[in-house]
PDB file as gemmi writes it, atoms N, CA and C in Angstrom:
CRYST1    1.000    1.000    1.000  90.00  90.00  90.00 P 1                      
ATOM      1  N   MET A   1       0.840  -1.172   0.000  1.00  0.00           N  
ATOM      2  CA  MET A   1       0.000   0.000   0.000  1.00  0.00           C  
ATOM      3  C   MET A   1       0.882   1.231   0.000  1.00  0.00           C  
ATOM      4  N   ILE A   2       0.474   2.201  -0.765  1.00  0.00           N  
ATOM      5  CA  ILE A   2       1.201   3.469  -0.833  1.00  0.00           C  
ATOM      6  C   ILE A   2       0.250   4.563  -0.390  1.00  0.00           C  
ATOM      7  N   ARG A   3       0.737   5.401   0.496  1.00  0.00           N  
ATOM      8  CA  ARG A   3      -0.062   6.548   0.920  1.00  0.00           C  
ATOM      9  C   ARG A   3       0.879   7.735   1.002  1.00  0.00           C  
ATOM     10  N   THR A   4       0.515   8.795   0.319  1.00  0.00           N  
ATOM     11  CA  THR A   4       1.367   9.965   0.309  1.00  0.00           C  
ATOM     12  C   THR A   4       0.524  11.229   0.212  1.00  0.00           C  
ATOM     13  N   THR A   5       1.083  12.328   0.627  1.00  0.00           N  
ATOM     14  CA  THR A   5       0.429  13.626   0.514  1.00  0.00           C  
ATOM     15  C   THR A   5       1.192  14.455  -0.491  1.00  0.00           C  
ATOM     16  N   VAL A   6       0.453  15.060  -1.417  1.00  0.00           N  
ATOM     17  CA  VAL A   6       1.064  15.847  -2.484  1.00  0.00           C  
ATOM     18  C   VAL A   6       0.419  17.224  -2.503  1.00  0.00           C  
ATOM     19  N   ILE A   7       1.218  18.249  -2.686  1.00  0.00           N  
ATOM     20  CA  ILE A   7       0.698  19.591  -2.913  1.00  0.00           C  
ATOM     21  C   ILE A   7       0.995  19.912  -4.374  1.00  0.00           C  
ATOM     22  N   PRO A   8      -0.015  19.792  -5.251  1.00  0.00           N  
ATOM     23  CA  PRO A   8       0.234  19.990  -6.682  1.00  0.00           C  
ATOM     24  C   PRO A   8       0.455  21.460  -7.020  1.00  0.00           C  
ATOM     25  N   ASN A   9       1.322  21.685  -8.018  1.00  0.00           N  
ATOM     26  CA  ASN A   9       1.531  23.050  -8.504  1.00  0.00           C  
ATOM     27  C   ASN A   9       0.936  23.234  -9.899  1.00  0.00           C  
ATOM     28  N   LYS A  10       0.289  22.179 -10.395  1.00  0.00           N  
ATOM     29  CA  LYS A  10      -0.442  22.252 -11.660  1.00  0.00           C  
ATOM     30  C   LYS A  10      -1.566  21.230 -11.609  1.00  0.00           C  
ATOM     31  N   GLN A  11      -2.408  21.212 -12.632  1.00  0.00           N  
ATOM     32  CA  GLN A  11      -3.605  20.384 -12.607  1.00  0.00           C  
ATOM     33  C   GLN A  11      -3.335  18.913 -12.915  1.00  0.00           C  
ATOM     34  N   ILE A  12      -2.236  18.587 -13.523  1.00  0.00           N  
ATOM     35  CA  ILE A  12      -1.926  17.209 -13.893  1.00  0.00           C  
ATOM     36  C   ILE A  12      -0.841  16.667 -12.966  1.00  0.00           C  
ATOM     37  N   ILE A  13      -1.066  15.475 -12.435  1.00  0.00           N  
ATOM     38  CA  ILE A  13      -0.104  14.807 -11.548  1.00  0.00           C  
ATOM     39  C   ILE A  13       0.132  13.404 -12.093  1.00  0.00           C  
ATOM     40  N   SER A  14       1.385  12.963 -12.109  1.00  0.00           N  
ATOM     41  CA  SER A  14       1.686  11.583 -12.481  1.00  0.00           C  
ATOM     42  C   SER A  14       2.589  10.987 -11.404  1.00  0.00           C  
ATOM     43  N   PHE A  15       2.519   9.667 -11.235  1.00  0.00           N  
ATOM     44  CA  PHE A  15       3.340   8.999 -10.231  1.00  0.00           C  
ATOM     45  C   PHE A  15       3.587   7.568 -10.660  1.00  0.00           C  
ATOM     46  N   GLU A  16       4.607   6.980 -10.094  1.00  0.00           N  
ATOM     47  CA  GLU A  16       4.952   5.592 -10.399  1.00  0.00           C  
ATOM     48  C   GLU A  16       4.335   4.679  -9.354  1.00  0.00           C  
ATOM     49  N   ILE A  17       4.017   3.470  -9.793  1.00  0.00           N  
ATOM     50  CA  ILE A  17       3.513   2.463  -8.870  1.00  0.00           C  
ATOM     51  C   ILE A  17       4.521   1.323  -8.806  1.00  0.00           C  
ATOM     52  N   PRO A  18       4.513   0.545  -7.719  1.00  0.00           N  
ATOM     53  CA  PRO A  18       5.435  -0.587  -7.621  1.00  0.00           C  
ATOM     54  C   PRO A  18       5.167  -1.631  -8.700  1.00  0.00           C  
ATOM     55  N   LYS A  19       6.198  -2.380  -9.078  1.00  0.00           N  
ATOM     56  CA  LYS A  19       6.058  -3.432 -10.094  1.00  0.00           C  
ATOM     57  C   LYS A  19       5.016  -4.463  -9.682  1.00  0.00           C  
ATOM     58  N   ASP A  20       4.883  -4.682  -8.363  1.00  0.00           N  
ATOM     59  CA  ASP A  20       3.911  -5.669  -7.868  1.00  0.00           C  
ATOM     60  C   ASP A  20       2.474  -5.281  -8.223  1.00  0.00           C  
ATOM     61  N   TYR A  21       2.217  -4.003  -8.454  1.00  0.00           N  
ATOM     62  CA  TYR A  21       0.864  -3.541  -8.737  1.00  0.00           C  
ATOM     63  C   TYR A  21       0.497  -3.671 -10.221  1.00  0.00           C  
ATOM     64  N   VAL A  22       1.459  -3.905 -11.071  1.00  0.00           N  
ATOM     65  CA  VAL A  22       1.196  -4.015 -12.510  1.00  0.00           C  
ATOM     66  C   VAL A  22       0.328  -5.240 -12.757  1.00  0.00           C  
ATOM     67  N   GLY A  23      -0.766  -5.044 -13.480  1.00  0.00           N  
ATOM     68  CA  GLY A  23      -1.674  -6.141 -13.778  1.00  0.00           C  
ATOM     69  C   GLY A  23      -2.790  -6.303 -12.766  1.00  0.00           C  
ATOM     70  N   TRP A  24      -2.734  -5.580 -11.675  1.00  0.00           N  
ATOM     71  CA  TRP A  24      -3.770  -5.641 -10.647  1.00  0.00           C  
ATOM     72  C   TRP A  24      -4.675  -4.422 -10.751  1.00  0.00           C  
ATOM     73  N   GLN A  25      -5.881  -4.580 -10.306  1.00  0.00           N  
ATOM     74  CA  GLN A  25      -6.796  -3.447 -10.244  1.00  0.00           C  
ATOM     75  C   GLN A  25      -6.428  -2.619  -9.009  1.00  0.00           C  
ATOM     76  N   ILE A  26      -6.143  -1.339  -9.210  1.00  0.00           N  
ATOM     77  CA  ILE A  26      -5.790  -0.463  -8.097  1.00  0.00           C  
ATOM     78  C   ILE A  26      -6.806   0.678  -8.025  1.00  0.00           C  
ATOM     79  N   GLU A  27      -6.861   1.312  -6.888  1.00  0.00           N  
ATOM     80  CA  GLU A  27      -7.787   2.419  -6.676  1.00  0.00           C  
ATOM     81  C   GLU A  27      -6.979   3.655  -6.316  1.00  0.00           C  
ATOM     82  N   VAL A  28      -7.273   4.741  -7.004  1.00  0.00           N  
ATOM     83  CA  VAL A  28      -6.597   6.009  -6.750  1.00  0.00           C  
ATOM     84  C   VAL A  28      -7.670   7.004  -6.313  1.00  0.00           C  
ATOM     85  N   ILE A  29      -7.476   7.617  -5.165  1.00  0.00           N  
ATOM     86  CA  ILE A  29      -8.442   8.568  -4.632  1.00  0.00           C  
ATOM     87  C   ILE A  29      -7.730   9.902  -4.421  1.00  0.00           C  
ATOM     88  N   ALA A  30      -8.368  10.979  -4.858  1.00  0.00           N  
ATOM     89  CA  ALA A  30      -7.803  12.309  -4.650  1.00  0.00           C  
ATOM     90  C   ALA A  30      -8.861  13.197  -4.007  1.00  0.00           C  
ATOM     91  N   PHE A  31      -8.511  13.823  -2.901  1.00  0.00           N  
ATOM     92  CA  PHE A  31      -9.410  14.756  -2.241  1.00  0.00           C  
ATOM     93  C   PHE A  31      -8.580  15.744  -1.431  1.00  0.00           C  
ATOM     94  N   ALA A  32      -9.139  16.910  -1.218  1.00  0.00           N  
ATOM     95  CA  ALA A  32      -8.461  17.914  -0.398  1.00  0.00           C  
ATOM     96  C   ALA A  32      -8.525  17.474   1.056  1.00  0.00           C  
ATOM     97  N   ARG A  33      -7.496  17.770   1.838  1.00  0.00           N  
ATOM     98  CA  ARG A  33      -7.438  17.329   3.232  1.00  0.00           C  
ATOM     99  C   ARG A  33      -8.671  17.756   4.032  1.00  0.00           C  
ATOM    100  N   ASP A  34      -9.115  18.983   3.821  1.00  0.00           N  
ATOM    101  CA  ASP A  34     -10.265  19.480   4.576  1.00  0.00           C  
ATOM    102  C   ASP A  34     -11.583  19.024   3.977  1.00  0.00           C  
ATOM    103  N   GLU A  35     -11.544  18.479   2.776  1.00  0.00           N  
ATOM    104  CA  GLU A  35     -12.755  17.997   2.126  1.00  0.00           C  
ATOM    105  C   GLU A  35     -13.191  16.702   2.804  1.00  0.00           C  
ATOM    106  N   GLY A  36     -14.449  16.560   3.006  1.00  0.00           N  
ATOM    107  CA  GLY A  36     -14.953  15.340   3.628  1.00  0.00           C  
ATOM    108  C   GLY A  36     -15.050  15.438   5.133  1.00  0.00           C  
ATOM    109  N   ILE A  37     -14.442  16.453   5.716  1.00  0.00           N  
ATOM    110  CA  ILE A  37     -14.552  16.656   7.154  1.00  0.00           C  
ATOM    111  C   ILE A  37     -15.726  17.600   7.372  1.00  0.00           C  
ATOM    112  N   VAL A  38     -16.768  17.066   7.942  1.00  0.00           N  
ATOM    113  CA  VAL A  38     -17.965  17.867   8.182  1.00  0.00           C  
ATOM    114  C   VAL A  38     -17.928  18.352   9.622  1.00  0.00           C  
ATOM    115  N   LYS A  39     -17.888  19.648   9.762  1.00  0.00           N  
ATOM    116  CA  LYS A  39     -17.900  20.220  11.103  1.00  0.00           C  
ATOM    117  C   LYS A  39     -19.321  20.642  11.416  1.00  0.00           C  
ATOM    118  N   GLU A  40     -19.945  19.881  12.295  1.00  0.00           N  
ATOM    119  CA  GLU A  40     -21.318  20.176  12.663  1.00  0.00           C  
ATOM    120  C   GLU A  40     -21.332  21.111  13.861  1.00  0.00           C  
ATOM    121  N   GLU A  41     -22.279  22.008  13.836  1.00  0.00           N  
ATOM    122  CA  GLU A  41     -22.426  22.900  14.966  1.00  0.00           C  
ATOM    123  C   GLU A  41     -22.960  22.109  16.150  1.00  0.00           C  
ATOM    124  N   VAL A  42     -22.407  22.386  17.298  1.00  0.00           N  
ATOM    125  CA  VAL A  42     -22.859  21.718  18.503  1.00  0.00           C  
ATOM    126  C   VAL A  42     -24.127  22.407  18.977  1.00  0.00           C  
ATOM    127  N   ILE A  43     -25.176  21.642  19.046  1.00  0.00           N  
ATOM    128  CA  ILE A  43     -26.449  22.177  19.509  1.00  0.00           C  
ATOM    129  C   ILE A  43     -26.580  21.840  20.990  1.00  0.00           C  
ATOM    130  N   LYS A  44     -26.607  22.875  21.801  1.00  0.00           N  
ATOM    131  CA  LYS A  44     -26.732  22.652  23.233  1.00  0.00           C  
ATOM    132  C   LYS A  44     -28.200  22.417  23.561  1.00  0.00           C  
ATOM    133  N   LYS A  45     -28.449  21.313  24.209  1.00  0.00           N  
ATOM    134  CA  LYS A  45     -29.805  20.977  24.593  1.00  0.00           C  
ATOM    135  C   LYS A  45     -30.053  21.480  26.005  1.00  0.00           C  
ATOM    136  N   GLN A  46     -31.263  21.926  26.220  1.00  0.00           N  
ATOM    137  CA  GLN A  46     -31.628  22.347  27.556  1.00  0.00           C  
ATOM    138  C   GLN A  46     -31.967  21.106  28.352  1.00  0.00           C  
ATOM    139  N   VAL A  47     -31.300  20.950  29.460  1.00  0.00           N  
ATOM    140  CA  VAL A  47     -31.514  19.774  30.289  1.00  0.00           C  
ATOM    141  C   VAL A  47     -32.553  20.111  31.345  1.00  0.00           C  
ATOM    142  N   THR A  48     -33.535  19.243  31.446  1.00  0.00           N  
ATOM    143  CA  THR A  48     -34.536  19.410  32.488  1.00  0.00           C  
ATOM    144  C   THR A  48     -34.561  18.143  33.328  1.00  0.00           C  
ATOM    145  N   PHE A  49     -34.698  18.331  34.588  1.00  0.00           N  
ATOM    146  CA  PHE A  49     -34.753  17.209  35.516  1.00  0.00           C  
ATOM    147  C   PHE A  49     -36.143  17.169  36.140  1.00  0.00           C  
ATOM    148  N   ASN A  50     -37.058  16.521  35.452  1.00  0.00           N  
ATOM    149  CA  ASN A  50     -38.421  16.421  35.957  1.00  0.00           C  
ATOM    150  C   ASN A  50     -38.499  15.552  37.196  1.00  0.00           C  
ATOM    151  N   ALA A  51     -37.544  14.644  37.360  1.00  0.00           N  
ATOM    152  CA  ALA A  51     -37.564  13.751  38.511  1.00  0.00           C  
ATOM    153  C   ALA A  51     -37.368  14.532  39.807  1.00  0.00           C  
ATOM    154  N   LEU A  52     -36.783  15.690  39.747  1.00  0.00           N  
ATOM    155  CA  LEU A  52     -36.576  16.480  40.955  1.00  0.00           C  
ATOM    156  C   LEU A  52     -37.873  17.065  41.471  1.00  0.00           C  
ATOM    157  N   LEU A  53     -38.917  17.054  40.662  1.00  0.00           N  
ATOM    158  CA  LEU A  53     -40.193  17.612  41.074  1.00  0.00           C  
ATOM    159  C   LEU A  53     -41.040  16.604  41.850  1.00  0.00           C  
ATOM    160  N   ILE A  54     -40.595  15.347  41.933  1.00  0.00           N  
ATOM    161  CA  ILE A  54     -41.346  14.304  42.633  1.00  0.00           C  
ATOM    162  C   ILE A  54     -41.037  14.397  44.124  1.00  0.00           C  
ATOM    163  N   ASP A  55     -42.076  14.379  44.921  1.00  0.00           N  
ATOM    164  CA  ASP A  55     -41.905  14.429  46.372  1.00  0.00           C  
ATOM    165  C   ASP A  55     -41.645  13.023  46.883  1.00  0.00           C  
ATOM    166  N   THR A  56     -40.469  12.772  47.432  1.00  0.00           N  
ATOM    167  CA  THR A  56     -40.115  11.437  47.916  1.00  0.00           C  
ATOM    168  C   THR A  56     -40.006  11.391  49.439  1.00  0.00           C  
ATOM    169  N   LYS A  57     -40.553  12.367  50.122  1.00  0.00           N  
ATOM    170  CA  LYS A  57     -40.525  12.354  51.590  1.00  0.00           C  
ATOM    171  C   LYS A  57     -41.369  11.180  52.085  1.00  0.00           C  
ATOM    172  N   GLY A  58     -40.804  10.448  52.987  1.00  0.00           N  
ATOM    173  CA  GLY A  58     -41.519   9.323  53.567  1.00  0.00           C  
ATOM    174  C   GLY A  58     -41.502   8.070  52.703  1.00  0.00           C  
ATOM    175  N   TYR A  59     -40.835   8.102  51.553  1.00  0.00           N  
ATOM    176  CA  TYR A  59     -40.788   6.935  50.667  1.00  0.00           C  
ATOM    177  C   TYR A  59     -39.688   5.992  51.122  1.00  0.00           C  
ATOM    178  N   LYS A  60     -40.007   4.703  51.208  1.00  0.00           N  
ATOM    179  CA  LYS A  60     -39.008   3.684  51.530  1.00  0.00           C  
ATOM    180  C   LYS A  60     -39.029   2.635  50.433  1.00  0.00           C  
ATOM    181  N   PHE A  61     -37.874   2.273  49.957  1.00  0.00           N  
ATOM    182  CA  PHE A  61     -37.759   1.266  48.908  1.00  0.00           C  
ATOM    183  C   PHE A  61     -37.850  -0.111  49.538  1.00  0.00           C  
ATOM    184  N   ASN A  62     -38.743  -0.943  49.029  1.00  0.00           N  
ATOM    185  CA  ASN A  62     -38.918  -2.297  49.522  1.00  0.00           C  
ATOM    186  C   ASN A  62     -38.333  -3.250  48.484  1.00  0.00           C  
ATOM    187  N   ARG A  63     -37.126  -3.729  48.764  1.00  0.00           N  
ATOM    188  CA  ARG A  63     -36.426  -4.594  47.809  1.00  0.00           C  
ATOM    189  C   ARG A  63     -37.191  -5.898  47.561  1.00  0.00           C  
ATOM    190  N   GLU A  64     -37.758  -6.477  48.620  1.00  0.00           N  
ATOM    191  CA  GLU A  64     -38.483  -7.738  48.449  1.00  0.00           C  
ATOM    192  C   GLU A  64     -39.702  -7.544  47.558  1.00  0.00           C  
ATOM    193  N   GLU A  65     -40.398  -6.431  47.742  1.00  0.00           N  
ATOM    194  CA  GLU A  65     -41.565  -6.163  46.900  1.00  0.00           C  
ATOM    195  C   GLU A  65     -41.156  -5.945  45.449  1.00  0.00           C  
ATOM    196  N   ALA A  66     -40.025  -5.308  45.238  1.00  0.00           N  
ATOM    197  CA  ALA A  66     -39.548  -5.051  43.885  1.00  0.00           C  
ATOM    198  C   ALA A  66     -39.125  -6.342  43.186  1.00  0.00           C  
ATOM    199  N   ASN A  67     -38.647  -7.322  43.948  1.00  0.00           N  
ATOM    200  CA  ASN A  67     -38.184  -8.576  43.367  1.00  0.00           C  
ATOM    201  C   ASN A  67     -39.267  -9.644  43.279  1.00  0.00           C  
ATOM    202  N   GLU A  68     -40.479  -9.341  43.769  1.00  0.00           N  
ATOM    203  CA  GLU A  68     -41.574 -10.303  43.668  1.00  0.00           C  
ATOM    204  C   GLU A  68     -41.961 -10.512  42.217  1.00  0.00           C  
ATOM    205  N   ARG A  69     -42.402 -11.714  41.927  1.00  0.00           N  
ATOM    206  CA  ARG A  69     -42.830 -11.999  40.552  1.00  0.00           C  
ATOM    207  C   ARG A  69     -44.300 -12.110  40.474  1.00  0.00           C  
TER     208      ARG A  69                                                      
END                                                                             
């Protein structure tokens, strides 16, 4: 595998491939470094804690009742 970064100074680029690649199907991909990187805006969500509005005074958790079938 060959991976390299090139800064072209003209529109046409040529390069050599290893002898092992001759006769094989190869894939050549060209893209700008910043291309393909999608920077999404971070959307801040408003957090609400509805559970804090529940009155739990006097509440006792009964483990045996919770595990009953």
